[in-house]
Each structure stands twice: as C-alpha cells, then as structure tokens.
N, CA, C and O atoms as CSV, one atom per row, in Angstrom:
chain,resi,resn,atom,element,x,y,z
A,1,UNK,N,N,44.755,13.142,-2.471
A,1,UNK,CA,C,45.076,12.775,-1.083
A,1,UNK,C,C,43.906,12.852,-0.821
A,1,UNK,O,O,43.542,13.951,-1.242
A,2,UNK,N,N,42.868,12.203,-0.253
A,2,UNK,CA,C,41.343,11.462,0.819
A,2,UNK,C,C,41.540,11.573,2.096
A,2,UNK,O,O,42.273,10.763,2.663
A,3,UNK,N,N,40.990,12.486,2.710
A,3,UNK,CA,C,41.364,11.522,3.970
A,3,UNK,C,C,39.272,11.817,4.906
A,3,UNK,O,O,38.643,12.830,5.215
A,4,UNK,N,N,38.947,10.210,5.003
A,4,UNK,CA,C,37.542,10.382,5.351
A,4,UNK,C,C,37.577,10.539,7.406
A,4,UNK,O,O,38.215,9.772,8.126
A,5,UNK,N,N,36.926,11.433,7.785
A,5,UNK,CA,C,36.375,11.688,8.567
A,5,UNK,C,C,35.126,11.598,9.618
A,5,UNK,O,O,34.230,11.131,8.916
A,6,UNK,N,N,34.764,11.733,10.504
A,6,UNK,CA,C,33.729,10.854,11.631
A,6,UNK,C,C,32.787,12.191,11.334
A,6,UNK,O,O,31.808,12.347,12.064
A,7,UNK,N,N,33.065,13.207,10.231
A,7,UNK,CA,C,31.526,13.893,10.352
A,7,UNK,C,C,31.010,13.788,9.012
A,7,UNK,O,O,31.442,14.022,7.883
A,8,UNK,N,N,29.829,13.312,9.569
A,8,UNK,CA,C,28.640,13.026,8.463
A,8,UNK,C,C,29.354,11.434,7.137
A,8,UNK,O,O,29.413,10.209,7.248
A,9,UNK,N,N,29.705,12.344,6.143
A,9,UNK,CA,C,30.601,12.331,5.299
A,9,UNK,C,C,31.544,13.027,4.416
A,9,UNK,O,O,31.710,12.656,3.254
A,10,UNK,N,N,32.346,14.307,5.075
A,10,UNK,CA,C,33.303,15.062,4.972
A,10,UNK,C,C,34.383,14.122,4.285
A,10,UNK,O,O,34.270,12.960,4.676
A,11,UNK,N,N,34.994,14.241,3.730
A,11,UNK,CA,C,36.143,13.500,2.737
A,11,UNK,C,C,37.290,15.317,3.289
A,11,UNK,O,O,36.809,16.386,2.912
A,12,UNK,N,N,38.175,15.335,3.825
A,12,UNK,CA,C,38.994,16.492,3.348
A,12,UNK,C,C,39.682,16.172,2.349
A,12,UNK,O,O,40.191,15.062,2.505
A,13,UNK,N,N,40.029,16.859,0.976
A,13,UNK,CA,C,40.983,16.465,0.118
A,13,UNK,C,C,42.045,18.408,-0.017
A,13,UNK,O,O,41.837,19.580,0.296
A,14,UNK,N,N,43.331,17.426,-0.797
A,14,UNK,CA,C,43.860,18.994,-0.777
A,14,UNK,C,C,43.240,18.986,-2.180
A,14,UNK,O,O,42.347,18.386,-2.778
A,15,UNK,N,N,44.636,20.458,-2.538
A,15,UNK,CA,C,44.372,21.485,-4.001
A,15,UNK,C,C,44.367,20.432,-4.626
A,15,UNK,O,O,43.261,19.984,-4.324
A,16,UNK,N,N,45.008,19.429,-5.553
A,16,UNK,CA,C,45.227,18.738,-6.045
A,16,UNK,C,C,44.280,17.645,-6.249
A,16,UNK,O,O,44.310,17.009,-7.303
A,17,UNK,N,N,43.465,17.385,-5.351
A,17,UNK,CA,C,42.609,16.071,-5.504
A,17,UNK,C,C,41.559,16.868,-5.974
A,17,UNK,O,O,40.849,16.261,-6.776
A,18,UNK,N,N,41.040,18.619,-5.631
A,18,UNK,CA,C,40.455,19.530,-5.865
A,18,UNK,C,C,39.849,19.790,-7.196
A,18,UNK,O,O,38.694,19.966,-7.587
A,19,UNK,N,N,40.773,19.763,-7.642
A,19,UNK,CA,C,41.693,20.392,-9.187
A,19,UNK,C,C,40.420,19.206,-10.219
A,19,UNK,O,O,39.368,19.410,-10.824
A,20,UNK,N,N,41.389,17.839,-9.908
A,20,UNK,CA,C,40.944,15.894,-10.316
A,20,UNK,C,C,39.274,16.236,-10.280
A,20,UNK,O,O,38.785,16.760,-11.282
A,21,UNK,N,N,38.689,16.030,-9.486
A,21,UNK,CA,C,37.386,16.189,-8.699
A,21,UNK,C,C,36.692,17.107,-9.631
A,21,UNK,O,O,35.969,16.650,-10.516
A,22,UNK,N,N,36.884,18.431,-9.472
A,22,UNK,CA,C,36.828,19.483,-10.203
A,22,UNK,C,C,36.398,19.117,-11.865
A,22,UNK,O,O,35.335,19.356,-12.438
A,23,UNK,N,N,37.208,18.682,-12.208
A,23,UNK,CA,C,37.496,18.329,-13.937
A,23,UNK,C,C,35.989,17.143,-14.288
A,23,UNK,O,O,35.035,17.304,-15.049
A,24,UNK,N,N,36.426,15.697,-13.129
A,24,UNK,CA,C,35.003,15.550,-13.473
A,24,UNK,C,C,33.787,15.896,-13.514
A,24,UNK,O,O,33.066,15.831,-14.509
A,25,UNK,N,N,33.420,16.371,-12.199
A,25,UNK,CA,C,32.151,16.932,-12.218
A,25,UNK,C,C,31.934,17.271,-13.470
A,25,UNK,O,O,31.046,16.802,-14.182
A,26,UNK,N,N,33.018,18.387,-13.887
A,26,UNK,CA,C,32.472,19.571,-15.321
A,26,UNK,C,C,32.400,18.692,-16.631
A,26,UNK,O,O,32.092,19.274,-17.670
A,27,UNK,N,N,32.671,17.286,-16.666
A,27,UNK,CA,C,32.246,16.738,-17.562
A,27,UNK,C,C,31.039,15.974,-17.367
A,27,UNK,O,O,30.461,15.540,-18.363
A,28,UNK,N,N,30.486,15.707,-15.957
A,28,UNK,CA,C,28.965,15.049,-15.861
A,28,UNK,C,C,28.205,15.583,-14.822
A,28,UNK,O,O,27.755,14.867,-13.928
A,29,UNK,N,N,27.991,17.039,-14.883
A,29,UNK,CA,C,27.147,17.686,-14.664
A,29,UNK,C,C,26.907,19.550,-14.974
A,29,UNK,O,O,27.739,20.450,-15.087
A,30,UNK,N,N,25.882,19.555,-15.014
A,30,UNK,CA,C,25.487,20.872,-15.499
A,30,UNK,C,C,26.100,22.311,-15.273
A,30,UNK,O,O,26.358,23.281,-15.984
A,31,UNK,N,N,26.226,21.917,-13.693
A,31,UNK,CA,C,26.331,23.142,-13.027
A,31,UNK,C,C,27.447,22.631,-11.646
A,31,UNK,O,O,27.178,22.063,-10.587
A,32,UNK,N,N,28.676,23.088,-12.177
A,32,UNK,CA,C,29.897,22.694,-10.671
A,32,UNK,C,C,30.141,24.084,-10.063
A,32,UNK,O,O,30.406,25.099,-10.707
A,33,UNK,N,N,30.029,23.998,-8.907
A,33,UNK,CA,C,30.397,25.053,-7.782
A,33,UNK,C,C,31.074,24.671,-6.598
A,33,UNK,O,O,30.701,23.618,-6.079
A,34,UNK,N,N,32.263,25.495,-5.904
A,34,UNK,CA,C,32.780,25.279,-4.540
A,34,UNK,C,C,32.433,27.102,-3.899
A,34,UNK,O,O,32.667,28.285,-4.146
A,35,UNK,N,N,31.695,26.149,-2.911
A,35,UNK,CA,C,30.791,27.047,-1.807
A,35,UNK,C,C,31.855,26.995,-0.898
A,35,UNK,O,O,32.553,25.983,-0.832
A,36,UNK,N,N,32.068,28.024,-0.154
A,36,UNK,CA,C,33.198,28.874,0.898
A,36,UNK,C,C,32.314,29.237,2.037
A,36,UNK,O,O,31.718,30.311,2.113
A,37,UNK,N,N,32.269,28.426,2.786
A,37,UNK,CA,C,31.839,28.428,4.625
A,37,UNK,C,C,32.691,29.028,5.447
A,37,UNK,O,O,33.740,29.401,4.921
A,38,UNK,N,N,32.545,29.242,6.637
A,38,UNK,CA,C,33.200,29.548,7.636
A,38,UNK,C,C,32.436,29.344,9.124
A,38,UNK,O,O,31.253,29.599,9.347
A,39,UNK,N,N,33.205,28.932,9.873
A,39,UNK,CA,C,32.900,27.966,10.809
A,39,UNK,C,C,31.484,27.018,10.855
A,39,UNK,O,O,30.412,27.277,11.401
A,40,UNK,N,N,31.832,26.010,10.195
A,40,UNK,CA,C,30.618,24.939,10.302
A,40,UNK,C,C,31.188,24.249,11.880
A,40,UNK,O,O,32.225,24.458,12.510
A,41,UNK,N,N,29.825,23.224,12.203
A,41,UNK,CA,C,29.985,23.067,13.955
A,41,UNK,C,C,30.915,22.015,13.841
A,41,UNK,O,O,31.129,21.625,14.989
A,42,UNK,N,N,31.683,21.254,12.906
A,42,UNK,CA,C,32.936,20.505,13.106
A,42,UNK,C,C,34.308,20.727,12.847
A,42,UNK,O,O,35.208,19.919,13.076
A,43,UNK,N,N,34.446,22.027,12.285
A,43,UNK,CA,C,35.368,22.873,11.556
A,43,UNK,C,C,34.646,23.960,12.732
A,43,UNK,O,O,33.487,24.357,12.612
A,44,UNK,N,N,35.540,24.349,13.860
A,44,UNK,CA,C,35.105,25.502,14.155
A,44,UNK,C,C,36.420,26.526,13.494
A,44,UNK,O,O,37.341,26.032,12.845
A,45,UNK,N,N,36.326,27.822,13.751
A,45,UNK,CA,C,36.572,28.817,12.910
A,45,UNK,C,C,37.958,28.752,12.068
A,45,UNK,O,O,39.057,29.294,12.186
A,46,UNK,N,N,37.228,27.588,10.927
A,46,UNK,CA,C,38.300,27.322,9.851
A,46,UNK,C,C,37.339,27.744,8.758
A,46,UNK,O,O,36.130,27.768,8.988
A,47,UNK,N,N,37.761,28.029,7.754
A,47,UNK,CA,C,37.245,28.107,6.823
A,47,UNK,C,C,36.852,26.481,5.926
A,47,UNK,O,O,37.218,25.324,6.136
A,48,UNK,N,N,36.062,27.030,5.015
A,48,UNK,CA,C,35.982,25.047,4.183
A,48,UNK,C,C,35.738,25.760,2.312
A,48,UNK,O,O,36.179,26.824,1.876
A,49,UNK,N,N,35.323,25.239,1.946
A,49,UNK,CA,C,35.114,24.941,0.477
A,49,UNK,C,C,34.590,23.524,0.219
A,49,UNK,O,O,35.228,22.492,0.426
A,50,UNK,N,N,33.309,23.615,-0.273
A,50,UNK,CA,C,32.887,22.667,-0.506
A,50,UNK,C,C,32.325,22.317,-2.081
A,50,UNK,O,O,31.934,23.105,-2.942
A,51,UNK,N,N,32.443,20.724,-2.128
A,51,UNK,CA,C,32.800,20.882,-3.896
A,51,UNK,C,C,30.846,20.937,-4.434
A,51,UNK,O,O,30.934,19.813,-3.940
A,52,UNK,N,N,29.482,21.107,-4.865
A,52,UNK,CA,C,28.417,21.222,-4.575
A,52,UNK,C,C,28.250,20.917,-7.332
A,52,UNK,O,O,28.721,21.360,-8.380
A,53,UNK,N,N,27.404,20.051,-6.871
A,53,UNK,CA,C,27.259,20.329,-8.774
A,53,UNK,C,C,25.613,19.572,-8.915
A,53,UNK,O,O,25.148,18.867,-8.019
A,54,UNK,N,N,24.915,19.871,-10.157
A,54,UNK,CA,C,23.794,20.225,-9.808
A,54,UNK,C,C,23.160,18.351,-9.860
A,54,UNK,O,O,22.086,18.184,-10.437
A,55,UNK,N,N,23.773,17.263,-9.338
A,55,UNK,CA,C,23.396,15.743,-8.695
A,55,UNK,C,C,22.794,16.071,-7.646
A,55,UNK,O,O,22.660,17.146,-7.061
A,56,UNK,N,N,22.473,15.136,-7.476
A,56,UNK,CA,C,22.205,14.586,-5.966
A,56,UNK,C,C,23.302,14.880,-4.866
A,56,UNK,O,O,24.452,14.567,-5.173
A,57,UNK,N,N,23.103,15.405,-3.704
A,57,UNK,CA,C,23.817,14.677,-2.118
A,57,UNK,C,C,23.870,13.851,-2.263
A,57,UNK,O,O,23.242,13.285,-3.157
A,58,UNK,N,N,24.863,13.141,-1.252
A,58,UNK,CA,C,25.492,13.744,-0.544
A,58,UNK,C,C,26.732,14.751,-1.260
A,58,UNK,O,O,27.225,14.290,-2.289
A,59,UNK,N,N,27.136,15.779,-0.887
A,59,UNK,CA,C,28.514,16.207,-1.364
A,59,UNK,C,C,29.052,16.211,-0.563
A,59,UNK,O,O,28.863,16.990,0.371
A,60,UNK,N,N,30.394,14.894,-0.625
A,60,UNK,CA,C,31.475,15.009,0.394
A,60,UNK,C,C,32.416,15.689,0.298
A,60,UNK,O,O,32.977,15.392,1.352
A,61,UNK,N,N,33.300,16.690,-0.360
A,61,UNK,CA,C,34.857,16.484,-0.697
A,61,UNK,C,C,34.581,18.094,0.138
A,61,UNK,O,O,33.564,18.667,-0.252
A,62,UNK,N,N,35.134,18.591,0.873
A,62,UNK,CA,C,35.610,19.335,1.500
A,62,UNK,C,C,37.422,19.821,1.089
A,62,UNK,O,O,38.093,18.947,0.540
A,63,UNK,N,N,37.889,20.774,1.296
A,63,UNK,CA,C,39.133,21.649,1.736
A,63,UNK,C,C,38.921,22.853,2.698
A,63,UNK,O,O,38.117,23.785,2.658
A,64,UNK,N,N,39.908,22.526,3.576
A,64,UNK,CA,C,39.973,23.273,4.767
A,64,UNK,C,C,40.953,24.479,4.733
A,64,UNK,O,O,41.934,24.099,4.093
A,65,UNK,N,N,41.064,25.314,4.997
A,65,UNK,CA,C,42.068,25.998,5.456
A,65,UNK,C,C,42.136,27.087,6.634
A,65,UNK,O,O,40.959,27.406,6.805
A,66,UNK,N,N,42.890,27.774,7.479
A,66,UNK,CA,C,42.819,28.580,8.329
A,66,UNK,C,C,42.550,30.360,8.244
A,66,UNK,O,O,42.548,31.319,9.017
A,67,UNK,N,N,42.261,29.982,6.277
A,67,UNK,CA,C,42.009,31.543,6.522
A,67,UNK,C,C,41.550,31.927,5.249
A,67,UNK,O,O,42.355,31.653,4.358
A,68,UNK,N,N,40.829,32.308,4.990
A,68,UNK,CA,C,39.734,33.092,2.848
A,68,UNK,C,C,40.943,32.549,1.922
A,68,UNK,O,O,40.909,31.564,1.185
A,69,UNK,N,N,42.485,33.822,2.239
A,69,UNK,CA,C,43.067,33.802,1.542
A,69,UNK,C,C,43.525,32.142,0.490
A,69,UNK,O,O,43.596,31.776,-0.683
A,70,UNK,N,N,43.759,31.523,2.105
A,70,UNK,CA,C,44.000,30.365,2.531
A,70,UNK,C,C,43.101,29.540,1.041
A,70,UNK,O,O,43.606,29.192,-0.027
A,71,UNK,N,N,41.572,29.418,1.517
A,71,UNK,CA,C,41.047,28.266,0.629
A,71,UNK,C,C,40.632,28.553,-0.530
A,71,UNK,O,O,40.151,27.775,-1.354
A,72,UNK,N,N,40.894,30.248,-0.677
A,72,UNK,CA,C,41.145,30.408,-2.362
A,72,UNK,C,C,42.532,30.473,-3.243
A,72,UNK,O,O,42.769,30.920,-4.365
A,73,UNK,N,N,43.347,29.829,-2.243
A,73,UNK,CA,C,44.728,29.232,-2.848
A,73,UNK,C,C,44.712,27.715,-3.770
A,73,UNK,O,O,45.352,27.268,-4.723
A,74,UNK,N,N,43.759,27.303,-3.016
A,74,UNK,CA,C,42.964,25.987,-2.913
A,74,UNK,C,C,42.228,25.696,-3.763
A,74,UNK,O,O,41.926,24.505,-3.836
A,75,UNK,N,N,41.802,26.392,-4.477
A,75,UNK,CA,C,40.115,26.231,-5.153
A,75,UNK,C,C,41.011,26.124,-6.594
A,75,UNK,O,O,42.112,26.589,-6.884
A,76,UNK,N,N,40.052,25.308,-7.359
A,76,UNK,CA,C,40.848,25.356,-9.168
A,76,UNK,C,C,40.908,26.607,-9.812
A,76,UNK,O,O,40.082,27.489,-9.574
A,77,UNK,N,N,41.903,26.749,-10.674
A,77,UNK,CA,C,41.882,27.917,-11.396
A,77,UNK,C,C,40.788,28.077,-12.783
A,77,UNK,O,O,40.453,27.216,-13.597
A,78,UNK,N,N,40.496,29.154,-12.711
A,78,UNK,CA,C,39.149,29.453,-14.043
A,78,UNK,C,C,37.259,29.245,-13.225
A,78,UNK,O,O,36.300,28.550,-13.561
A,79,UNK,N,N,37.451,30.130,-12.208
A,79,UNK,CA,C,36.478,29.844,-11.649
A,79,UNK,C,C,35.722,31.611,-11.451
A,79,UNK,O,O,36.522,32.544,-11.374
A,80,UNK,N,N,34.770,31.799,-11.410
A,80,UNK,CA,C,33.936,33.511,-10.995
A,80,UNK,C,C,33.519,33.063,-9.850
A,80,UNK,O,O,33.000,31.966,-9.643
A,81,UNK,N,N,33.852,34.334,-8.696
A,81,UNK,CA,C,33.390,34.914,-7.497
A,81,UNK,C,C,32.132,35.348,-7.447
A,81,UNK,O,O,31.861,36.342,-8.120
A,82,UNK,N,N,31.080,34.707,-6.643
A,82,UNK,CA,C,29.567,34.778,-6.459
A,82,UNK,C,C,29.834,35.342,-5.260
A,82,UNK,O,O,30.488,34.683,-4.451
A,83,UNK,N,N,29.337,36.790,-4.888
A,83,UNK,CA,C,29.298,37.061,-3.569
A,83,UNK,C,C,27.920,36.581,-2.851
A,83,UNK,O,O,26.884,36.723,-3.499
A,84,UNK,N,N,27.860,36.092,-1.716
A,84,UNK,CA,C,26.758,34.955,-1.019
A,84,UNK,C,C,25.155,36.294,-1.077
A,84,UNK,O,O,25.372,37.465,-1.385
A,85,UNK,N,N,24.116,35.937,-0.828
A,85,UNK,CA,C,23.018,36.535,-1.154
A,85,UNK,C,C,22.135,36.730,0.067
A,85,UNK,O,O,22.605,36.031,0.965
A,86,UNK,N,N,21.452,37.143,0.331
A,86,UNK,CA,C,20.645,37.685,1.813
A,86,UNK,C,C,20.222,36.184,2.193
A,86,UNK,O,O,20.277,35.701,3.324
A,87,UNK,N,N,19.719,35.441,0.838
A,87,UNK,CA,C,18.778,34.274,1.389
A,87,UNK,C,C,19.807,33.566,2.206
A,87,UNK,O,O,19.323,33.145,3.257
A,88,UNK,N,N,21.205,33.276,2.037
A,88,UNK,CA,C,21.967,32.124,2.273
A,88,UNK,C,C,21.905,31.755,3.688
A,88,UNK,O,O,21.221,32.359,4.514
A,89,UNK,N,N,22.730,30.627,3.967
A,89,UNK,CA,C,22.693,30.428,5.608
A,89,UNK,C,C,23.619,31.450,6.378
A,89,UNK,O,O,23.680,32.456,5.670
A,90,UNK,N,N,24.246,31.594,7.341
A,90,UNK,CA,C,25.228,32.911,7.864
A,90,UNK,C,C,26.211,32.070,7.288
A,90,UNK,O,O,26.358,32.434,6.121
A,91,UNK,N,N,27.028,31.022,7.583
A,91,UNK,CA,C,28.519,30.055,7.665
A,91,UNK,C,C,28.749,30.237,6.209
A,91,UNK,O,O,29.949,30.347,5.955
A,92,UNK,N,N,27.787,30.318,4.941
A,92,UNK,CA,C,27.937,30.828,3.538
A,92,UNK,C,C,28.972,32.284,3.341
A,92,UNK,O,O,28.624,33.410,3.699
A,93,UNK,N,N,30.097,31.997,2.790
A,93,UNK,CA,C,30.473,33.467,2.729
A,93,UNK,C,C,30.856,34.097,1.447
A,93,UNK,O,O,31.064,35.308,1.367
A,94,UNK,N,N,31.003,32.841,-0.112
A,94,UNK,CA,C,30.899,33.176,-1.258
A,94,UNK,C,C,30.687,31.561,-1.817
A,94,UNK,O,O,30.733,30.422,-1.351
A,95,UNK,N,N,30.401,32.295,-3.242
A,95,UNK,CA,C,30.626,30.804,-4.267
A,95,UNK,C,C,31.453,31.005,-5.440
A,95,UNK,O,O,31.567,32.009,-6.144
A,96,UNK,N,N,32.191,29.494,-5.550
A,96,UNK,CA,C,33.079,29.710,-7.337
A,96,UNK,C,C,32.549,29.046,-8.067
A,96,UNK,O,O,32.459,27.820,-8.144
A,97,UNK,N,N,32.097,29.975,-8.753
A,97,UNK,CA,C,31.279,29.116,-10.070
A,97,UNK,C,C,32.168,28.831,-11.658
A,97,UNK,O,O,32.704,29.842,-12.114
A,98,UNK,N,N,32.266,28.042,-12.153
A,98,UNK,CA,C,32.202,27.057,-13.351
A,98,UNK,C,C,32.139,28.344,-14.655
A,98,UNK,O,O,30.976,28.690,-14.859
A,99,UNK,N,N,33.337,29.194,-15.672
A,99,UNK,CA,C,32.887,30.087,-15.796
A,99,UNK,C,C,32.442,30.192,-17.028
A,99,UNK,O,O,31.857,31.214,-17.388
C-alpha cells in the first residue's frame, strides 16, 4: 500500500511495501539504508523511517509510527543499526543499513 500525501513528495508505505522497495533498492544501489527520524514538521511527535540509497534524491518512501519500537518493527529484516553521529541533524535518531 502506498499513500501519496500533500507533503512534498512523501509517500507513506506499510511494512510489506517497505520490504519490497528495500529488495528492489538493494539490486540497483551500492548503499541502501533507512534513516529513523522523530518530530518532522509534517509529522509532529511521530517517528518516521525514510528509505535512502546511493542514488540521487528525492527519497519519497516513508514509514510512520507512534513509537520507536513501532518503527523498528516495520523495517525490513536483516539490517544493522548505526547510532546517530554528532553532526547529524537533531531529527535523526538512528540509521539502519544493509548488512
């Protein structure tokens, strides 16, 4: 399921679609990751995970959940967690990378 929203190019997806998009991205890109964010202007007080790749933006696919555990449960299996770095924007919580 993909839902188009009026927030730039964001497309809300569910966990099933996330797995399919992740699999496709891994075929075409050297780097595939999910960036976990919190409290974005368009999604206040919610957690989001955006699929990003080594390709050019935009990166429109977005998972949304009310909790960090909820967002983690929606991510594709087999990813490795990376802590946020000091230079990351404050909305970034963590990243999940293909192992």
